[in-house]
C-alpha positions in Angstrom: 0.1 0.2 0.3 1.3 3.5 -0.7 1.6 5.4 1.7 -0.8 8.7 2.0 -0.8 12.4 3.7 -3.2 11.6 6.6 -6.6 13.3 6.3 -8.6 11.7 9.0 -7.6 12.1 12.3 -10.1 9.7 14.0 -11.3 6.8 12.5 -13.8 4.6 14.7 -14.4 0.7 13.8 -17.2 -1.0 15.2 -17.0 -4.7 15.7 -13.6 -6.1 15.1 -13.7 -9.3 13.1 -12.1 -10.6 10.0 -13.3 -7.6 8.1 -13.6 -4.4 10.5 -10.1 -5.7 11.7 -8.3 -5.8 8.1 -10.3 -2.5 7.3 -8.4 -1.1 10.2 -5.4 -2.7 10.6 -4.8 -1.4 6.8 -6.0 2.1 7.8 -3.5 2.1 10.5 -1.0 1.2 8.4 -1.8 3.5 5.3 -1.2 6.5 7.6 -4.6 8.1 6.1 -5.5 8.5 9.7 -4.1 9.7 12.8 -6.1 7.2 14.9 -7.7 4.2 14.8 -10.4 3.3 17.6 -11.6 -0.2 17.8 -15.0 -1.5 19.6 -16.2 -4.4 20.4 -18.3 -6.3 22.7 -16.3 -9.3 23.1 -13.3 -9.3 25.4 -11.0 -11.8 23.8 -10.9 -9.5 20.6 -10.6 -6.4 22.6 -7.2 -8.0 24.5 -5.8 -8.9 21.0 -6.7 -6.1 18.7 -3.5 -3.5 20.4 -1.1 -6.2 20.7 -1.6 -7.8 17.4 -1.6 -3.8 15.7 -5.0 -3.5 14.4 -5.9 -0.6 16.3 -4.1 2.2 18.4 -6.9 1.8 21.3 -9.7 -0.4 21.9 -13.3 0.1 24.0 -16.2 -2.0 24.7 -17.9 1.5 24.7 -19.9 2.7 21.6 -20.0 6.2 22.6 -16.5 6.3 23.9 -15.4 5.4 20.4 -17.3 7.2 18.6 -16.4 10.6 20.2 -14.8 13.1 18.1 -14.5 10.5 15.3 -14.3 11.5 11.6 -15.3 8.4 10.1 -17.5 5.9 11.8 -17.1 2.0 9.7 -19.7 -0.2 10.9 -18.6 -4.0 10.9 -21.0 -5.8 12.6 -23.6 -8.7 12.1 -26.4 -7.5 9.4 -29.1 -8.2 11.6 -27.0 -6.6 14.2 -26.9 -3.2 13.1 -30.2 -1.9 13.8 -29.1 -1.9 17.4 -25.8 0.3 17.0 -27.3 2.5 14.3 -30.2 3.5 17.2 -27.5 4.2 19.8 -25.3 6.5 17.0 -28.7 8.1 16.1 -28.7 9.4 19.9 -25.4 11.2 19.7 -24.4 13.8 18.5 -21.8 12.8 15.8 -20.9 16.4 14.0 -20.0 16.0 10.5 -18.6 12.4 11.1 -19.0 10.0 7.7 -20.8 6.5 8.6 -20.2 3.5 6.2 -20.7 -0.4 6.7 -19.7 -3.6 5.3 -22.6 -5.1 5.3 -23.1 -7.9 2.4 -26.9 -7.0 1.9 -27.4 -3.3 1.0 -31.4 -2.7 1.0 -31.8 -3.9 4.8 -29.0 -2.0 6.1 -30.6 1.3 4.1 -34.1 0.6 5.3 -32.8 0.4 9.1 -30.6 3.5 8.8 -34.1 4.6 7.5 -36.2 3.9 10.1 -33.7 4.6 13.0 -32.8 8.2 11.6 -36.5 8.9 10.5 -34.3 9.6 6.7 -31.1 8.5 5.5 -28.2 10.8 6.9 -26.5 12.1 3.8 -23.2 11.4 5.3 -24.3 7.8 5.3 -22.3 5.6 2.7 -23.5 1.8 2.4 -20.4 0.0 1.1 -19.5 -3.4 0.7 -15.6 -5.3 0.1 -16.0 -8.5 -1.8 -13.5 -9.9 0.0 -13.1 -12.4 2.8 -11.9 -15.9 4.2 -13.0 -18.7 5.8 -11.1 -17.5 9.0 -12.7 -15.4 11.3 -12.2 -13.1 14.1 -9.7 -10.0 15.0 -6.6 -12.9 14.8 -7.0 -13.5 11.2 -7.2 -9.4 10.2 -4.8 -8.9 7.7 -3.9 -5.1 6.5 -4.1 -6.3 2.7 -6.9 -8.3 2.7 -8.5 -6.0 0.5 -5.8 -5.7 -2.2 -6.6 -5.9 -5.5 -10.2 -6.8 -4.3 -13.3 -5.0 -5.3 -15.1 -2.8 -2.9 -18.6 -1.8 -3.9 -20.4 1.7 -3.0 -24.3 2.0 -2.8 -24.7 5.4 -1.8 -28.5 6.9 -2.3 -29.5 10.3 -4.2 -29.2 12.2 -0.9 -25.7 10.6 0.0 -23.2 13.8 -0.2 -20.4 13.6 -2.8 -18.1 14.5 0.1 -19.2 11.5 2.0 -18.5 9.2 -1.0 -15.1 10.5 -1.8 -14.2 10.3 1.5 -15.3 6.4 2.0 -13.4 6.0 -1.3 -9.9 7.1 -0.4 -10.2 5.0 2.5 -10.6 1.8 0.7 -8.2 3.4 -2.3 -5.6 3.5 0.6 -5.9 0.1 1.0 -5.4 -0.5 -2.7 -9.0 -1.9 -3.1 -10.8 -1.7 -6.4 -13.4 0.7 -6.2 -16.8 0.4 -8.0 -20.5 2.1 -7.9 -23.8 0.1 -8.3 -27.4 0.6 -7.0 -28.6 -0.9 -3.6 -30.9 -2.7 -6.1 -28.6 -4.0 -8.3 -26.3 -4.9 -5.6 -28.8 -7.0 -3.8 -29.6 -9.2 -6.8 -26.0 -9.7 -8.1 -24.7 -10.7 -4.8 -27.2 -12.8 -4.2 -26.4 -14.6 -7.0 -22.7 -14.5 -7.0 -22.1 -14.5 -2.9 -25.0 -15.3 -1.2 -26.4 -19.1 -3.4 -22.8 -20.6 -3.4 -22.1 -20.2 0.4 -25.9 -21.6 0.5 -25.0 -24.6 -1.7 -21.3 -25.2 0.0 -23.3 -25.0 3.1 -25.6 -27.9 2.4 -23.5 -30.3 0.2 -20.9 -30.2 3.4 -24.2 -30.8 5.4 -25.8 -33.4 3.0 -22.4 -35.5 2.7 -21.8 -35.2 6.2 -25.0 -36.9 7.2 -24.5 -39.9 5.4 -22.9 -43.2 7.0 -20.3 -43.1 4.7 -18.8 -40.0 5.4 -15.0 -40.7 6.5 -14.6 -42.4 3.0 -16.3 -39.5 1.4 -14.3 -36.8 3.2 -11.1 -38.8 2.7 -11.0 -39.0 -0.9 -12.6 -35.8 -1.7 -10.7 -34.3 -4.8 -9.3 -30.9 -5.1 -12.7 -29.5 -6.7 -14.3 -31.0 -3.5 -12.4 -28.8 -1.4 -12.3 -25.9 -3.4 -15.8 -25.2 -3.6 -16.9 -26.0 -0.3 -14.0 -24.3 1.2 -16.3 -21.3 2.0 -18.5 -23.7 3.9 -15.8 -22.9 6.8 -17.0 -19.6 6.8 -19.0 -18.0 10.2 -22.5 -19.1 10.2 -24.1 -16.5 12.6 -22.9 -13.8 10.4 -24.0 -16.3 7.0 -27.6 -16.5 8.7 -27.7 -12.6 9.1 -27.3 -12.4 5.5 -29.5 -15.0 3.9 -32.3 -13.5 6.0 -31.4 -9.9 5.5 -31.4 -10.8 1.8 -34.2 -12.9 1.8 -36.2 -12.3 -1.2 -33.2 -11.7 -3.5 -31.7 -15.1 -2.5 -34.9 -17.1 -2.9 -35.2 -15.6 -6.6 -31.7 -16.9 -7.2 -32.1 -20.3 -5.1 -35.4 -20.8 -7.1 -34.0 -20.3 -10.3 -30.9 -22.7 -9.8 -33.5 -25.6 -8.2 -35.5 -25.2 -11.9 -32.0 -25.6 -13.8 -30.9 -28.3 -11.4 -34.1 -30.4 -12.1 -33.6 -30.2 -15.8 -29.7 -31.2 -15.2 -31.4 -34.4 -13.4 -33.2 -34.8 -15.9 -30.6 -35.0 -18.5 -28.4 -37.3 -16.8 -31.8 -39.7 -16.2 -32.5 -39.4 -19.8 -29.1 -39.9 -20.9 -29.7 -36.6 -22.7 -25.7 -35.7 -23.9 -26.3 -33.0 -25.9 -28.3 -31.2 -22.9 -25.6 -31.9 -21.1 -22.5 -31.0 -23.0 -24.7 -27.6 -23.6 -25.0 -26.8 -20.1 -21.0 -27.7 -19.1 -19.7 -26.0 -22.2 -22.2 -22.9 -21.7 -20.6 -22.7 -18.1 -17.4 -23.7 -19.0 -17.1 -20.5 -22.0 -19.5 -18.1 -19.8 -17.2 -18.4 -16.5 -14.1 -17.4 -18.8 -16.6 -14.3 -20.6 -17.7 -13.0 -17.6 -15.0 -13.1 -15.9 -13.5 -10.7 -18.8 -16.6 -8.4 -18.6 -16.2 -8.4 -14.9 -12.3 -7.1 -15.0 -14.0 -4.6 -17.6 -16.4 -3.1 -15.4 -19.3 -4.3 -17.8 -22.4 -3.7 -15.5 -20.6 -0.9 -12.8 -19.1 2.5 -13.2 -15.8 2.2 -12.3 -14.5 5.1 -9.3 -11.0 4.0 -10.1 -9.2 2.3 -12.9 -6.3 0.9 -14.0 -4.6 2.0 -17.0 -3.5 0.0 -19.7 -1.0 2.1 -22.0 1.2 1.4 -24.7 4.9 2.4 -25.4 6.3 2.5 -28.7 9.7 3.3 -29.5 11.8 4.5 -33.0 14.2 2.0 -34.3 12.4 -1.0 -34.8 12.5 -3.5 -38.1 9.9 -5.1 -39.8 11.2 -8.5 -41.2 10.0 -12.5 -41.3 7.0 -14.2 -42.4 3.6 -13.8 -39.7 0.2 -15.0 -39.9 -2.4 -12.6 -38.2 -5.9 -14.0 -36.2 -8.1 -14.9 -38.3 -11.3 -12.2 -40.2 -13.1 -10.8 -37.2 -16.3 -10.2 -39.7 -16.3 -13.6 -40.5 -15.6 -14.6 -37.3 -18.6 -13.4 -36.4 -20.8 -14.5 -39.3 -19.9 -17.8 -38.6 -21.0 -17.7 -35.5 -24.4 -16.5 -36.0 -25.5 -18.8 -39.2 -23.3 -21.4 -37.8 -26.0 -21.5 -34.9 -29.2 -21.2 -37.3 -27.9 -24.1 -39.5 -28.9 -27.4 -39.3 -26.2 -29.9 -38.7 -22.7 -29.1 -37.1 -20.6 -26.5 -38.4 -16.7 -26.5 -37.9 -15.0 -23.4 -38.2 -11.1 -23.1 -38.1 -9.1 -19.8 -37.7 -11.8 -18.2 -35.2 -10.7 -15.0 -34.0 -10.2 -15.7 -30.2 -10.6 -11.9 -29.6 -13.4 -10.2 -27.3 -15.6 -8.6 -29.9 -15.9 -12.3 -31.6 -16.2 -14.0 -28.6 -19.3 -11.7 -27.4 -21.1 -12.8 -30.3 -20.5 -16.9 -29.3 -21.6 -15.6 -26.0 -24.7 -14.4 -27.5 -25.3 -17.3 -29.1 -24.3 -19.8 -26.3 -27.1 -17.7 -23.9 -29.9 -18.3 -26.5 -29.4 -22.4 -26.5 -27.1 -23.3 -29.1 -24.1 -25.5 -27.9 -20.8 -24.5 -29.3 -17.8 -26.0 -28.4 -14.7 -24.5 -28.2 -12.3 -22.0 -28.8 -9.8 -23.8 -28.9 -6.8 -22.2 -31.1 -8.8 -21.2 -33.3 -11.3 -24.2 -33.7 -15.0 -24.4 -32.8 -17.9 -26.1 -33.1 -21.2 -25.6 -33.4 -24.1 -27.4 -32.7 -27.0 -25.4 -34.7 -30.6 -25.1 -33.7 -32.0 -24.4 -37.2 -33.5 -21.3 -38.2 -36.5 -21.0 -35.8 -34.1 -23.0 -32.5 -33.2 -20.5 -30.6 -34.2 -19.7 -27.2 -34.6 -16.6 -25.1 -31.8 -15.7 -23.3 -32.0 -15.4 -19.5 -31.0 -11.9 -19.4 -30.1 -9.1 -22.0 -27.1 -9.9 -24.3 -24.0 -8.1 -23.6 -21.9 -7.5 -26.7 -19.1 -5.4 -25.1 -17.4 -3.1 -27.4 -18.9 -5.0 -30.9 -20.6 -3.1 -33.1 -21.0 -5.8 -35.8 -22.6 -7.9 -33.4 -25.0 -5.5 -32.2 -26.2 -4.5 -35.8 -26.3 -7.7 -37.1 -27.8 -9.5 -34.2 -30.8 -7.0 -34.1 -31.6 -8.1 -37.6 -31.8 -11.8 -36.6 -33.4 -11.0 -33.2 -36.5 -8.8 -35.1 -38.2 -11.8 -36.5 -37.8 -14.3 -33.2 -40.5 -15.2 -31.3 -39.2 -13.8 -27.6 -37.7 -10.2 -26.4 -34.5 -9.3 -26.3 -32.3 -6.6 -24.8 -28.9 -6.0 -26.7 -26.3 -3.9 -24.6 -22.6 -2.9 -24.7 -19.9 -1.2 -22.9 -19.3 2.5 -22.3 -17.6 3.2 -26.2 -20.8 0.7 -27.8 -23.4 2.4 -26.0 -22.5 5.7 -27.5 -22.8 4.5 -31.4 -25.6 5.1 -33.8 -28.3 2.2 -33.9 -30.8 4.2 -35.6 -29.8 3.4 -39.0 -30.8 -0.3 -38.3 -33.5 0.3 -36.4 -35.2 2.6 -38.9 -35.1 0.0 -41.4 -36.0 -3.0 -39.2 -39.2 -1.1 -37.8 -40.5 -0.4 -41.9 -40.1 -4.4 -41.9 -42.3 -4.5 -39.3 -39.7 -5.2 -36.0 -40.9 -3.4 -32.6 -37.5 -2.2 -31.7 -36.7 0.5 -29.1 -33.0 2.2 -28.8 -32.1 4.7 -26.1 -31.2 8.6 -26.3 -30.5 9.6 -29.9 -31.1 6.3 -31.5 -28.3 4.5 -29.0 -27.7 1.5 -27.2 -29.5 -0.4 -25.3 -32.0 -1.9 -27.9 -35.0 -3.6 -27.0 -36.5 -5.9 -29.8 -40.0 -7.4 -29.1 -40.9 -11.0 -30.1 -43.4 -12.2 -32.5 -43.6 -9.4 -34.8 -44.9 -10.2 -38.7 -41.8 -9.3 -40.5 -42.3 -8.3 -44.2 -40.0 -8.1 -47.2 -38.8 -4.8 -48.5 -36.6 -3.2 -51.1 -34.5 -1.0 -49.2 -32.3 1.6 -50.9 -29.4 2.4 -48.1 -28.5 6.4 -47.5 -24.9 4.9 -46.8 -22.2 2.9 -47.6 -22.4 0.0 -44.8 -22.0 -3.7 -44.2 -23.4 -3.8 -41.2 -26.9 -2.3 -41.9 -26.5 -4.3 -45.3 -26.2 -7.7 -43.3 -28.5 -6.4 -40.8 -31.5 -6.3 -43.3 -30.4 -9.2 -45.3 -29.9 -11.6 -41.8 -33.8 -10.1 -40.7 -34.9 -11.1 -44.7 -34.4 -14.9 -43.4 -37.7 -14.1 -41.0 -39.2 -12.1 -43.3 -42.6 -13.0 -45.4 -41.5 -12.2 -49.5 -38.4 -11.2 -51.0 -35.9 -8.8 -48.9 -33.4 -6.5 -51.2 -30.8 -4.2 -50.1 -29.4 -1.9 -52.7 -25.9 -0.2 -51.3 -24.8 3.6 -52.9 -20.7 2.3 -53.1 -19.6 -1.2 -52.3 -19.0 -2.9 -49.0 -17.6 -5.7 -47.9 -19.8 -9.2 -48.9 -18.8 -11.5 -46.1 -22.8 -12.0 -45.3 -23.9 -13.2 -48.8 -20.9 -15.1 -49.5 -21.1 -17.1 -46.5 -24.8 -17.3 -47.1 -24.5 -19.1 -50.0 -21.7 -21.4 -48.4 -24.4 -22.3 -46.3 -26.4 -23.2 -49.1 -29.0 -20.2 -48.6 -29.8 -18.6 -51.8 -28.6 -15.7 -52.3 -29.3 -13.1 -55.8 -26.5 -10.8 -56.3 -27.4 -8.2 -58.8 -24.8 -5.1 -59.3 -25.3 -3.0 -56.1 -28.3 -5.0 -55.0 -28.5 -8.3 -53.0 -31.9 -10.2 -52.6 -32.9 -13.0 -50.5 -36.3 -14.4 -50.1 -37.2 -16.4 -46.6 -38.5 -20.0 -46.7 -35.2 -21.8 -47.3 -32.9 -23.2 -44.5 -29.0 -22.9 -43.9 -27.0 -26.6 -44.1 -24.0 -26.5 -41.9 -20.7 -26.5 -43.5 -17.1 -26.5 -42.7 -15.8 -22.5 -43.0 -11.6 -21.5 -42.8 -11.4 -18.2 -41.8 -8.7 -16.5 -43.2 -6.3 -13.6 -41.5 -8.0 -10.7 -41.3 -6.9 -8.3 -43.8 -7.4 -5.3 -41.1 -5.6 -6.5 -38.7 -2.6 -7.1 -41.6 -2.8 -3.7 -42.7 -1.0 -2.5 -39.2 1.8 -4.9 -40.5 1.6 -3.4 -44.3 1.4 0.1 -43.4 4.8 -0.9 -41.1 6.8 -2.3 -43.7 5.7 0.2 -46.2 7.4 2.9 -43.9 10.3 1.2 -42.5 13.7 1.2 -44.6 14.8 -2.0 -45.3 11.5 -3.8 -44.4 10.7 -7.1 -46.1 7.7 -8.7 -44.7 5.2 -11.7 -45.9 1.8 -11.9 -44.3 0.1 -15.6 -44.8 -2.9 -16.4 -45.8 -4.9 -13.0 -45.9 -8.1 -12.7 -46.6 -8.5 -10.5 -49.7 -12.3 -9.9 -50.7 -12.6 -7.9 -53.0 -14.8 -5.4 -50.7 -12.1 -5.2 -48.5 -8.8 -4.5 -50.6 -8.9 -0.9 -50.1 -5.9 -0.9 -48.0 -3.7 -2.8 -50.5 -5.0 -0.2 -53.5 -4.4 3.0 -51.9 -0.6 1.7 -50.6 -0.1 1.0 -54.3 -1.3 4.3 -55.2 0.9 6.1 -52.7 3.7 4.1 -54.1 3.4 1.0 -51.8 5.6 -2.6 -52.8 3.0 -5.0 -52.2 2.9 -8.4 -54.1 0.1 -10.9 -53.6 1.2 -14.8 -53.7 -0.1 -18.0 -54.0 -4.0 -16.8 -55.0 -6.2 -19.3 -53.9 -10.1 -20.1 -53.1 -11.0 -21.2 -49.4 -14.4 -21.7 -48.5 -15.6 -19.2 -51.1 -13.0 -16.5 -49.7 -10.2 -15.2 -51.7 -6.8 -15.7 -49.8 -3.4 -14.9 -51.1 0.0 -14.2 -49.1 1.2 -10.6 -49.4 4.2 -10.0 -49.3 5.2 -6.2 -48.6 8.7 -4.5 -48.8 9.7 -0.8 -48.0 9.1 1.8 -50.6 9.0 5.9 -50.5 5.7 6.7 -50.5 4.0 9.9 -51.7 0.9 11.9 -51.2 -2.5 11.2 -53.1 -5.8 12.2 -53.4 -7.2 9.1 -52.0 -10.0 7.7 -54.7 -13.7 8.3 -52.9 -14.6 5.1 -54.3 -11.9 3.4 -52.0 -13.2 4.6 -49.1 -15.8 1.7 -48.6 -13.4 -0.6 -49.0 -11.1 0.8 -46.7 -13.0 1.8 -43.9 -11.5 0.3 -40.7 -8.0 0.5 -42.2 -7.8 4.5 -42.5 -6.2 5.0 -39.2 -3.3 3.2 -39.8 -3.3 4.8 -43.8 -3.0 7.9 -41.8 0.2 7.0 -40.3 1.2 6.1 -43.8 0.0 9.7 -45.1 2.1 11.3 -42.3 5.2 9.4 -43.4 4.6 10.1 -47.3 6.4 13.0 -49.5 3.6 15.9 -49.9 -0.2 16.0 -49.1 -2.7 13.1 -48.6 -6.7 13.9 -48.9 -9.3 12.0 -47.8 -13.1 12.9 -48.6 -16.2 11.4 -48.2 -15.5 9.6 -45.3 -17.8 10.7 -42.3 -18.6 7.5 -41.8 -15.2 7.2 -39.5 -16.7 9.9 -37.0 -19.1 6.9 -35.5 -17.0 4.3 -35.8 -15.6 3.1 -32.2 -14.3 6.8 -31.4 -14.3 9.8 -33.9 -11.6 8.3 -36.2 -11.0 11.5 -37.8 -10.4 14.0 -34.9 -8.8 11.7 -32.8 -5.9 10.5 -35.0 -5.8 14.4 -36.3 -5.2 15.4 -32.8 -2.6 12.4 -32.4 -0.5 13.2 -35.4 -0.7 16.9 -34.2 0.8 15.7 -30.8 3.4 14.3 -32.6 4.4 17.2 -35.0 2.6 16.4 -37.9 0.1 18.7 -39.7 -2.9 16.9 -40.2 -6.2 19.2 -40.6 -9.6 17.7 -40.1 -12.4 18.1 -42.3 -16.0 17.2 -41.6 -15.9 14.4 -43.8 -12.5 13.7 -44.0 -8.6 14.5 -43.4 -5.9 16.6 -45.1 -2.7 15.3 -43.9 1.0 16.8 -45.2 3.8 14.4 -44.8 6.7 15.5 -42.6 9.1 14.4 -39.7 7.4 13.1 -37.0 8.7 13.3 -33.2 7.6 11.7 -30.4 5.1 12.4 -27.5 1.9 11.2 -26.0 -1.5 10.7 -27.8 -5.1 9.4 -26.3 -6.8 6.5 -28.1 -10.0 7.3 -26.5 -10.1 3.2 -25.9 -10.1 2.8 -29.8 -8.1 -0.3 -31.1 -7.1 0.9 -34.0 -6.3 4.0 -32.8 -3.5 2.5 -30.7 -2.2 0.0 -33.1 -1.6 3.0 -35.6 0.3 4.8 -33.3 2.6 1.8 -32.0 3.1 2.1 -36.2 3.8 5.2 -35.9 7.0 4.9 -34.0 9.1 3.2 -36.5 9.4 6.6 -38.1 9.4 8.7 -34.7 12.3 10.1 -33.1 11.2 9.6 -29.8 9.0 7.2 -28.0 5.1 7.5 -28.5 3.3 7.1 -25.3 -0.3 5.8 -26.1 -2.8 5.7 -23.7 -5.9 3.7 -23.2 -5.2 0.5 -25.2 -7.4 -2.2 -23.4 -9.7 -2.5 -26.3 -6.8 -3.9 -28.5 -7.8 -7.2 -27.1 -11.5 -6.6 -28.9 -9.8 -7.2 -31.9 -6.1 -8.2 -32.0 -5.1 -10.7 -29.0 -1.1 -11.1 -28.9 -0.9 -7.9 -30.9 2.4 -6.8 -29.2 3.9 -10.0 -29.1 3.4 -10.4 -33.2 5.3 -6.9 -33.3 7.7 -7.6 -31.6 8.5 -11.0 -33.5 8.7 -9.2 -36.6 11.3 -6.0 -34.8 9.0 -3.7 -33.3 10.0 -1.9 -30.5 6.3 -1.5 -29.0 5.7 -3.1 -25.3 3.2 -2.6 -22.5 3.6 0.5 -19.8 4.5 -0.7 -17.0 1.9 0.5 -14.3 3.3 -1.1 -11.2 
């Protein structure tokens, strides 16, 4: 724990068990407060507290403990909270802030309101998600909360200064502080903490009651010990928790009991597919939601850990590599494989967070999907009408592709769905898909200004339509075509400029007839999708970073293997060649209906160009790194008709312009594009605004910079390019993760 300047004269901790004692001991060592007073009715705890270094002074008298305190921490059992609060309500506490550590917040807040008449502005409900099977003051540890979450549940009337003080205390103990509503806290904890404890207590009690209990416990393996460890927790405390959070616990217990009944039936009837589905979904869900929780999917972070890159000049770009699988094709393979009849095998699946969000969404809708394992995925399709209502909203992380394409598929289902995403996705426009879907008969609501979440009502009668797209967007086109699978009659989409056609190609690969006539794609409902094998090529959008890297680095000679060169995606190749780049396509072939090639890129001096408008939709995702190429080119590069870049994961025109300017490059953003004058590039600090392509683009820029480039907020690189740093280093680039220790 880092030492801090004392800001609390007197801290009173009421209850010196494991949690209260650990808070007191940690605060005493942190230096944030000058004096820590403990209060406990147990004489043994009082005798041990000072010698163990938990508190400076200890007393059994509550009035004495809280006198003159700046902060009062209540660490007593939940059902014992009311008695302590009643004593506090009778005292003159001045401006003292009161907080607690109870694991149920609704009951505590209700007790506070009943005792005080109204919840005081200086009361901050809190709950540390940390503990041990050990209990008592002798188990207190100053580092108990290190890297553990602490949830604060302030009410509307809670003073901001009070929240700030409590937050600083927990942060001084190296805890990760989050904020939630009272109701959400109690529901979430009932499912993730209270129910598991109930099950552990019950399982151990059941087995201990059997005659052969000695043999059972003697031969218990590690899994049994891990699961039942929490049955050694304080029984009195947990009795109080279950009674205080009764309603939420019962809801979770009833849902679990129902699911357990289905599992019993599956075992009894030897239903292997159901068992595999449950076990596969559970395994992947644990991994998926661990990632979500780490990225604070349902909480507002009060404290975040930065994830930054440092890219240094002087690197090289040589060798032969294969970048991860194509994200667009990976998304669609899961979607269409799930709706197909039979088993679809996928090779080369991109195991990035965006693609995994799509995979998890279909698992949540009852599809049995095995993997991914080294890019291999097996999808047990349920047919066009076999999806099931998900247990809750479908969280899609940062993936706009997932949300827009799924909105089309789900518009024709019989069940309601809600699509949500992270903070970045929640800012992106969804009216562009909601509007045409409504015209087809879908009942779909968006958030403010047409942004997520999307709420889709099931049971709509969908009708085919002839849609003239107002903008070129492969996601919108695909959304309408996928909705057409469930719409009566024929659905046609005409685009103003060519966009990627992976959906049309893959539908044909699954045996579904699609007619493409110039700029118009047409499908008719009533057909079926047949399972097939899919080999996902390397993603040209990921390869683009290395194409530019090799093009701007003197002496570079790099081969990118098995890259998809779909004609609607090769704008990056065409534009680099127009700038003088040396790119050679080798071993061209077709794999699963998609053209593929190895791409050899060698250094060549680049020159600025006026980017042809017809290439814009073919390179829409690659422009951030193309802006880097323009900055390294001789002369001026002009981009027009690319306003779509302003509504990606970030405003990519403005963010790239800001970053290039910070490095000394002349870059002038325009409403629909940018003007870049090539020239020397210095080092400096740039903001990626959480946009994965911005972060990787400036990593490439360092090859021509005169100093280190510090790139902030790079966590989302994992959404599209897991392992980017390792692969970049393998070809000689000097990029690394910043050490935040």
